[in-house]
VEXMARTOR-680334 format. One record per residue (C-alpha): residue in one letter; x, y, z. Coordinates in pm, 1 decimal, always signed. Layout:
N
+------+----------+----------+----------+
: type :       xx :       yy :       zz :
+------+----------+----------+----------+
:    a :        X :        Y :        Z :
...
+------+----------+----------+----------+
***
This chain:
296
+------+----------+----------+----------+
: type :       xx :       yy :       zz :
+------+----------+----------+----------+
:    x :   -861.2 :  -2391.4 :   +698.3 :
:    x :   -798.7 :  -2029.0 :   +796.7 :
:    x :  -1065.9 :  -1837.8 :   +984.8 :
:    x :  -1151.9 :  -1469.8 :  +1019.4 :
:    x :   -926.1 :  -1261.1 :  +1241.2 :
:    x :  -1043.1 :   -966.7 :  +1451.8 :
:    x :   -777.5 :   -696.6 :  +1498.6 :
:    x :   -729.4 :   -391.8 :  +1711.8 :
:    x :   -493.1 :   -162.5 :  +1521.8 :
:    x :   -323.2 :   +142.7 :  +1666.8 :
:    x :   -117.6 :   +366.9 :  +1439.4 :
:    x :    +54.2 :   +672.5 :  +1586.3 :
:    x :   +246.1 :   +929.8 :  +1381.1 :
:    x :   +419.8 :  +1221.8 :  +1552.9 :
:    x :   +599.4 :  +1507.5 :  +1380.4 :
:    x :   +837.9 :  +1699.0 :  +1609.0 :
:    x :   +944.8 :  +2039.2 :  +1474.3 :
:    x :  +1269.5 :  +2220.6 :  +1549.0 :
:    x :  +1088.3 :  +2553.3 :  +1546.6 :
:    x :   +728.4 :  +2658.9 :  +1589.6 :
:    x :   +501.3 :  +2580.0 :  +1295.4 :
:    x :   +272.9 :  +2865.7 :  +1199.2 :
:    x :    +22.7 :  +2667.0 :   +990.2 :
:    x :    -26.1 :  +2328.0 :   +829.4 :
:    x :   -263.4 :  +2134.9 :   +606.0 :
:    x :   -263.6 :  +1755.2 :   +601.4 :
:    x :   -437.3 :  +1473.0 :   +417.8 :
:    x :   -465.2 :  +1147.5 :   +610.1 :
:    x :   -520.2 :   +789.9 :   +492.9 :
:    x :   -525.1 :   +617.3 :   +830.2 :
:    x :   -860.7 :   +442.9 :   +848.9 :
:    x :   -989.8 :   +159.5 :   +629.3 :
:    x :  -1336.7 :   +119.6 :   +485.5 :
:    x :  -1559.9 :   -187.0 :   +504.4 :
:    x :  -1540.9 :   -378.8 :   +177.7 :
:    x :  -1415.2 :   -696.1 :    +17.4 :
:    x :  -1297.9 :   -932.8 :   +290.5 :
:    x :  -1285.1 :   -661.0 :   +560.4 :
:    x :  -1545.5 :   -532.6 :   +804.4 :
:    x :  -1474.2 :   -223.6 :  +1016.2 :
:    x :  -1646.5 :   -227.8 :  +1356.6 :
:    x :  -1506.5 :    +99.4 :  +1490.3 :
:    x :  -1257.5 :   +365.7 :  +1386.7 :
:    x :  -1136.6 :   +659.2 :  +1594.1 :
:    x :   -893.3 :   +932.1 :  +1495.5 :
:    x :   -732.0 :  +1154.5 :  +1759.9 :
:    x :   -533.7 :  +1460.6 :  +1651.3 :
:    x :   -328.5 :  +1695.2 :  +1868.3 :
:    x :   -331.3 :  +1987.1 :  +1878.9 :
:    x :   -694.3 :  +2009.3 :  +1776.0 :
:    x :   -723.9 :  +2119.2 :  +1412.0 :
:    x :   -904.3 :  +2437.5 :  +1317.8 :
:    x :  -1081.7 :  +2237.1 :  +1045.2 :
:    x :  -1135.1 :  +1862.8 :  +1000.9 :
:    x :  -1340.6 :  +1704.6 :   +723.3 :
:    x :  -1403.1 :  +1345.4 :   +617.7 :
:    x :  -1436.6 :  +1231.6 :   +258.7 :
:    x :  -1401.3 :   +934.2 :    +25.8 :
:    x :  -1147.6 :  +1000.7 :   -247.5 :
:    x :  -1166.4 :   +902.1 :   -614.9 :
:    x :  -1018.5 :   +558.2 :   -547.3 :
:    x :  -1270.1 :   +484.4 :   -271.3 :
:    x :  -1036.9 :   +548.5 :    +21.8 :
:    x :  -1151.2 :   +702.1 :   +347.6 :
:    x :   -967.8 :  +1034.1 :   +370.1 :
:    x :   -940.2 :  +1300.8 :   +640.1 :
:    x :   -843.2 :  +1660.5 :   +559.8 :
:    x :   -720.7 :  +1880.6 :   +845.1 :
:    x :   -601.7 :  +2239.6 :   +876.4 :
:    x :   -402.2 :  +2370.2 :  +1170.4 :
:    x :   -371.6 :  +2736.4 :  +1266.8 :
:    x :   -170.3 :  +2877.4 :  +1553.8 :
:    x :   +181.9 :  +2784.7 :  +1652.3 :
:    x :   +275.5 :  +2428.3 :  +1741.9 :
:    x :   +596.6 :  +2233.6 :  +1799.4 :
:    x :   +445.6 :  +1896.9 :  +1716.0 :
:    x :   +152.8 :  +1732.4 :  +1536.9 :
:    x :    +32.8 :  +1393.0 :  +1654.6 :
:    x :   -211.0 :  +1164.2 :  +1473.2 :
:    x :   -341.9 :   +847.0 :  +1635.8 :
:    x :   -576.0 :   +604.4 :  +1460.8 :
:    x :   -748.5 :   +318.7 :  +1644.1 :
:    x :   -939.4 :    +66.7 :  +1435.3 :
:    x :  -1126.5 :   -251.6 :  +1523.1 :
:    x :  -1159.8 :   -461.0 :  +1210.1 :
:    x :  -1237.2 :   -817.1 :  +1103.4 :
:    x :  -1047.1 :   -970.2 :   +810.4 :
:    x :  -1186.7 :  -1279.0 :   +640.1 :
:    x :   -953.9 :  -1526.4 :   +466.9 :
:    x :   -950.5 :  -1490.2 :    +90.4 :
:    x :   -903.7 :  -1760.7 :   -167.7 :
:    x :   -649.8 :  -1691.2 :   -440.3 :
:    x :   -770.1 :  -1805.0 :   -784.0 :
:    x :   -591.8 :  -2103.1 :   -937.7 :
:    x :   -308.6 :  -1929.8 :  -1122.8 :
:    x :   -305.4 :  -2165.0 :  -1421.4 :
:    x :   -676.7 :  -2112.1 :  -1481.9 :
:    x :   -651.8 :  -1734.3 :  -1523.1 :
:    x :   -656.6 :  -1572.2 :  -1869.9 :
:    x :   -332.0 :  -1528.6 :  -2058.5 :
:    x :   -159.0 :  -1201.9 :  -1988.7 :
:    x :   -196.5 :  -1106.4 :  -2353.8 :
:    x :   -573.6 :  -1138.4 :  -2322.6 :
:    x :   -565.8 :   -925.5 :  -2008.9 :
:    x :   -365.8 :   -645.6 :  -2173.5 :
:    x :   -616.7 :   -634.9 :  -2461.0 :
:    x :   -929.4 :   -652.4 :  -2245.4 :
:    x :   -800.3 :   -378.4 :  -2013.1 :
:    x :   -817.4 :   -133.0 :  -2302.2 :
:    x :  -1177.9 :   -227.5 :  -2378.1 :
:    x :  -1329.1 :   -167.6 :  -2032.3 :
:    x :  -1554.4 :   +140.3 :  -2070.7 :
:    x :  -1582.8 :   +206.5 :  -1696.8 :
:    x :  -1366.8 :   +490.4 :  -1556.5 :
:    x :  -1452.3 :   +456.7 :  -1187.0 :
:    x :  -1170.7 :   +449.1 :   -931.6 :
:    x :  -1121.9 :    +73.2 :   -962.0 :
:    x :  -1119.8 :    +66.5 :  -1343.5 :
:    x :   -802.6 :    -85.5 :  -1494.6 :
:    x :   -736.0 :   +220.1 :  -1712.5 :
:    x :   -603.5 :   +420.9 :  -1417.7 :
:    x :   -335.1 :   +162.1 :  -1339.3 :
:    x :   -174.8 :   +118.2 :  -1680.2 :
:    x :    +39.1 :   +428.6 :  -1700.9 :
:    x :   +330.6 :   +598.5 :  -1528.0 :
:    x :   +261.5 :   +773.1 :  -1197.7 :
:    x :   +460.5 :   +994.1 :   -962.5 :
:    x :   +673.2 :   +716.5 :   -808.7 :
:    x :   +633.9 :   +456.3 :  -1083.8 :
:    x :   +796.8 :   +553.6 :  -1414.2 :
:    x :   +771.1 :   +305.8 :  -1701.3 :
:    x :  +1136.1 :   +197.5 :  -1712.2 :
:    x :  +1279.1 :    -20.2 :  -1988.1 :
:    x :  +1466.1 :   -225.1 :  -1727.4 :
:    x :  +1140.1 :   -288.6 :  -1538.4 :
:    x :   +974.8 :   -408.0 :  -1861.7 :
:    x :  +1266.6 :   -643.5 :  -1930.8 :
:    x :  +1254.5 :   -773.9 :  -1572.9 :
:    x :   +881.5 :   -847.0 :  -1601.6 :
:    x :   +905.4 :  -1019.0 :  -1939.7 :
:    x :  +1121.8 :  -1293.7 :  -1788.9 :
:    x :   +804.9 :  -1412.3 :  -1611.3 :
:    x :   +562.8 :  -1345.3 :  -1896.9 :
:    x :   +642.1 :  -1556.9 :  -2198.7 :
:    x :   +368.0 :  -1548.3 :  -2466.0 :
:    x :    +45.3 :  -1718.9 :  -2361.6 :
:    x :   +131.1 :  -1758.4 :  -1993.5 :
:    x :   -166.3 :  -1721.3 :  -1753.0 :
:    x :   -153.7 :  -1372.0 :  -1604.1 :
:    x :   -165.1 :  -1471.3 :  -1237.7 :
:    x :    +90.2 :  -1747.4 :  -1287.5 :
:    x :   +333.6 :  -1495.0 :  -1433.9 :
:    x :   +258.4 :  -1236.0 :  -1166.3 :
:    x :   +319.5 :  -1485.7 :   -885.9 :
:    x :   +651.6 :  -1587.9 :  -1037.8 :
:    x :   +750.7 :  -1220.5 :  -1071.3 :
:    x :   +653.6 :  -1162.9 :   -707.4 :
:    x :   +876.1 :  -1452.3 :   -599.0 :
:    x :  +1166.0 :  -1328.2 :   -810.6 :
:    x :  +1149.4 :   -985.1 :   -648.8 :
:    x :  +1152.5 :  -1150.8 :   -307.4 :
:    x :  +1458.7 :  -1350.1 :   -410.9 :
:    x :  +1646.4 :  -1078.6 :   -601.2 :
:    x :  +1594.2 :   -778.4 :   -369.8 :
:    x :  +1719.7 :   -732.7 :    -13.0 :
:    x :  +1493.0 :   -581.4 :   +252.3 :
:    x :  +1701.6 :   -296.0 :   +395.0 :
:    x :  +1523.5 :    -12.1 :   +582.2 :
:    x :  +1839.7 :   +199.6 :   +571.2 :
:    x :  +1887.5 :   +179.7 :   +194.1 :
:    x :  +1611.4 :   +410.3 :    +70.1 :
:    x :  +1349.9 :   +666.6 :   +159.5 :
:    x :  +1035.0 :   +757.2 :    -28.8 :
:    x :  +1226.6 :  +1006.2 :   -246.6 :
:    x :  +1473.4 :   +743.6 :   -376.8 :
:    x :  +1419.8 :   +707.1 :   -754.7 :
:    x :  +1301.9 :   +366.8 :   -872.1 :
:    x :  +1597.3 :   +321.9 :  -1106.2 :
:    x :  +1830.4 :   +352.0 :   -804.9 :
:    x :  +1629.6 :    +82.6 :   -624.3 :
:    x :  +1661.3 :   -135.8 :   -934.4 :
:    x :  +2036.7 :    -82.6 :   -949.2 :
:    x :  +2111.7 :   -143.3 :   -580.2 :
:    x :  +1836.4 :   -405.7 :   -529.0 :
:    x :  +1794.4 :   -288.7 :   -169.2 :
:    x :  +1485.3 :   -125.4 :    -24.0 :
:    x :  +1161.8 :   -170.3 :   +167.4 :
:    x :   +807.7 :   -283.9 :    +90.0 :
:    x :   +715.8 :    +40.3 :    -88.6 :
:    x :  +1014.9 :     -1.0 :   -320.4 :
:    x :   +935.8 :   -364.0 :   -400.7 :
:    x :   +571.2 :   -277.3 :   -470.9 :
:    x :   +670.7 :    +13.4 :   -694.9 :
:    x :   +915.9 :   -207.5 :   -886.9 :
:    x :   +652.3 :   -473.1 :   -946.3 :
:    x :   +402.6 :   -206.9 :  -1057.0 :
:    x :   +654.4 :    -61.5 :  -1301.8 :
:    x :   +719.5 :   -398.2 :  -1461.7 :
:    x :   +355.8 :   -503.1 :  -1489.7 :
:    x :   +239.0 :   -169.4 :  -1627.4 :
:    x :   +526.6 :   -156.0 :  -1875.4 :
:    x :   +393.6 :   -473.3 :  -2042.6 :
:    x :    +30.7 :   -357.8 :  -2029.3 :
:    x :   -101.9 :   -534.3 :  -1716.8 :
:    x :   -299.7 :   -303.1 :  -1484.2 :
:    x :   -155.8 :   -299.6 :  -1132.8 :
:    x :   -241.9 :    -91.6 :   -826.2 :
:    x :    -54.2 :     +3.7 :   -509.9 :
:    x :   -210.2 :   -109.6 :   -181.0 :
:    x :   -119.2 :    +36.0 :   +158.2 :
:    x :   -213.5 :   -118.9 :   +487.7 :
:    x :    -83.1 :   -326.8 :   +773.2 :
:    x :    +73.1 :   -668.2 :   +811.5 :
:    x :    +28.7 :   -882.4 :  +1117.8 :
:    x :   +369.0 :  -1016.6 :  +1219.7 :
:    x :   +429.3 :  -1343.5 :  +1400.1 :
:    x :   +695.4 :  -1354.1 :  +1674.6 :
:    x :   +944.4 :  -1642.7 :  +1693.4 :
:    x :   +816.3 :  -1953.1 :  +1878.5 :
:    x :   +808.2 :  -1901.7 :  +2252.2 :
:    x :   +832.9 :  -1522.6 :  +2233.2 :
:    x :   +558.7 :  -1265.3 :  +2287.8 :
:    x :   +472.8 :  -1005.7 :  +2026.5 :
:    x :   +629.4 :   -666.0 :  +2079.1 :
:    x :   +368.7 :   -390.0 :  +2102.4 :
:    x :   +440.3 :   -126.3 :  +1838.4 :
:    x :   +671.3 :   -354.7 :  +1640.4 :
:    x :   +436.1 :   -400.3 :  +1346.4 :
:    x :   +460.6 :   -156.3 :  +1058.4 :
:    x :   +276.7 :     +1.8 :   +773.0 :
:    x :   +300.1 :   -223.4 :   +471.4 :
:    x :   +255.0 :   -210.4 :    +94.7 :
:    x :   +176.5 :   -465.0 :   -171.3 :
:    x :    +38.1 :   -492.6 :   -525.8 :
:    x :   -306.8 :   -563.9 :   -669.7 :
:    x :   -301.4 :   -718.5 :  -1017.9 :
:    x :   -598.9 :   -698.1 :  -1255.6 :
:    x :   -662.4 :  -1048.1 :  -1391.9 :
:    x :   -942.2 :   -966.9 :  -1633.1 :
:    x :  -1305.8 :   -866.4 :  -1600.5 :
:    x :  -1409.5 :  -1207.3 :  -1469.6 :
:    x :  -1161.3 :  -1234.0 :  -1181.3 :
:    x :  -1086.9 :   -867.5 :  -1115.6 :
:    x :   -810.9 :   -772.4 :   -874.3 :
:    x :   -579.4 :  -1016.0 :   -693.3 :
:    x :   -342.9 :   -891.6 :   -420.3 :
:    x :    +20.5 :  -1011.1 :   -410.5 :
:    x :   +288.7 :   -922.2 :   -154.6 :
:    x :   +636.3 :   -917.5 :   -316.4 :
:    x :   +809.4 :   -836.5 :    +13.1 :
:    x :   +701.7 :  -1171.6 :   +155.7 :
:    x :   +634.0 :  -1365.3 :   -166.8 :
:    x :   +275.5 :  -1453.3 :    -68.9 :
:    x :    -73.7 :  -1363.1 :   -188.3 :
:    x :   -237.2 :  -1122.2 :    +55.6 :
:    x :   -429.7 :  -1314.6 :   +321.3 :
:    x :   -591.9 :  -1259.0 :   +659.8 :
:    x :   -260.8 :  -1120.1 :   +792.1 :
:    x :   -295.4 :   -825.2 :   +552.6 :
:    x :   -521.2 :   -531.9 :   +643.7 :
:    x :   -595.6 :   -299.4 :   +352.4 :
:    x :   -623.7 :    +74.2 :   +427.6 :
:    x :   -604.7 :   +245.5 :    +87.8 :
:    x :   -539.6 :   +180.5 :   -280.0 :
:    x :   -400.7 :   +407.5 :   -550.9 :
:    x :   -155.9 :   +435.5 :   -835.7 :
:    x :   +144.6 :   +453.1 :   -600.7 :
:    x :   +248.4 :   +575.9 :   -255.5 :
:    x :   +168.5 :   +937.4 :   -342.6 :
:    x :   -204.4 :   +856.9 :   -364.0 :
:    x :   -224.1 :   +679.7 :    -28.6 :
:    x :    +43.0 :   +822.8 :   +204.7 :
:    x :    -75.3 :   +782.0 :   +567.5 :
:    x :     +5.6 :  +1148.5 :   +639.2 :
:    x :    +77.2 :  +1402.2 :   +366.2 :
:    x :    +56.0 :  +1778.6 :   +346.0 :
:    x :   +222.3 :  +2117.4 :   +373.3 :
:    x :   +380.5 :  +2270.6 :   +683.8 :
:    x :   +480.6 :  +2637.6 :   +716.4 :
:    x :   +805.4 :  +2639.1 :   +916.2 :
:    x :  +1164.4 :  +2762.1 :   +891.1 :
:    x :  +1345.5 :  +2450.7 :  +1016.6 :
:    x :  +1335.8 :  +2073.5 :   +986.2 :
:    x :  +1150.7 :  +1805.7 :  +1177.2 :
:    x :  +1179.2 :  +1450.4 :  +1303.3 :
:    x :   +923.7 :  +1173.6 :  +1263.4 :
:    x :   +815.0 :   +895.7 :  +1496.9 :
:    x :   +582.1 :   +617.7 :  +1384.6 :
:    x :   +442.7 :   +332.2 :  +1589.2 :
:    x :   +206.7 :    +64.4 :  +1457.8 :
:    x :    +50.6 :   -217.6 :  +1656.7 :
:    x :   -161.0 :   -484.9 :  +1487.4 :
:    x :   -304.3 :   -696.2 :  +1769.6 :
:    x :   -531.5 :   -995.1 :  +1700.4 :
:    x :   -816.1 :  -1022.4 :  +1951.9 :
:    x :   -941.8 :  -1346.2 :  +2100.3 :
+------+----------+----------+----------+
***
C-alpha cells in the first residue's frame, strides 16, 4: 500500500527582457495551501528585484495568490518558490459504483451553493475552453446513456492518452483548442483543456488543476535536478456524495501521491504560475526550472 510522501519543491521562473522594463504587475500562483490530502509545512517565496508592493490573498477558488508591483527599471524578474509539503495517498472511488453521468448532469444544476468549489462554475465555456461540437462528440463516445460518471471519465482519460501525442514543440498557451484537436499534438495543459471541453459540453462539471508531478528516473539512473515540470490535470465532479475526483489524461492515471496540487480554476487562465502586465518596448525570454524532490 502507498504511503505519504514528503517533498521539497523548488520552482524558479525568470523573465529576461531585451530592454529595461519600467514597471510591472504580476499575479502568482506558486504556493499550495493545506487541504485535502496535502499538508504544507513551509512555503517561501523569493522575488528579485524586490517589489515595491507585495500582498498575499486567497482567491475565489481558494488558491493562495501573491500580487506584486514593481517600479523602477529592471532587465529581469525572478520568482523562486520553495515548498515543503506532505502528500497522502488518495483512494479513487470504485468507478462502477458512481452515479450515472445523466444523474450527475441533473444534480449539478440543483446545487444551490455558489462557493468556489461549486459545480456551477465548471459547466460553461471559459477563456481557454470553448464548448466545441467536436469535443462533445469525442466525449459522448465514452458516455453512453446510463454509464457511471467516473467509469466514463476514466475511459475518456485513457482515450486522450492514446489518441494525443505529447509534443512540447507543437503548441503554446495561445494555441486554440480546435487546433490541438485537429493536430492531436500538445502538452498537459492542452490535454486537460480538451478533456474539460468534452465533459462540460455534455453537462459534467470539470475543473482545471495545476501543480507538480514527481517523475521517476529509469532504473539505475539518478533523478535530474530541475527536470520535473509544472503539470496540469482535470478534476471531475461525480455528484454531491463523492464530490471531485482528479484524473490525469497526460499519463492516463488518477491523481495520486505523485501529484502535488497548487491551484484549481476553470482553465489555465485562472491558475497561471506567473501572470501580469509588463511595460516594455521589446520582447523577453523565459526560463523555468522545477524540482520535485522526495525527502527521506
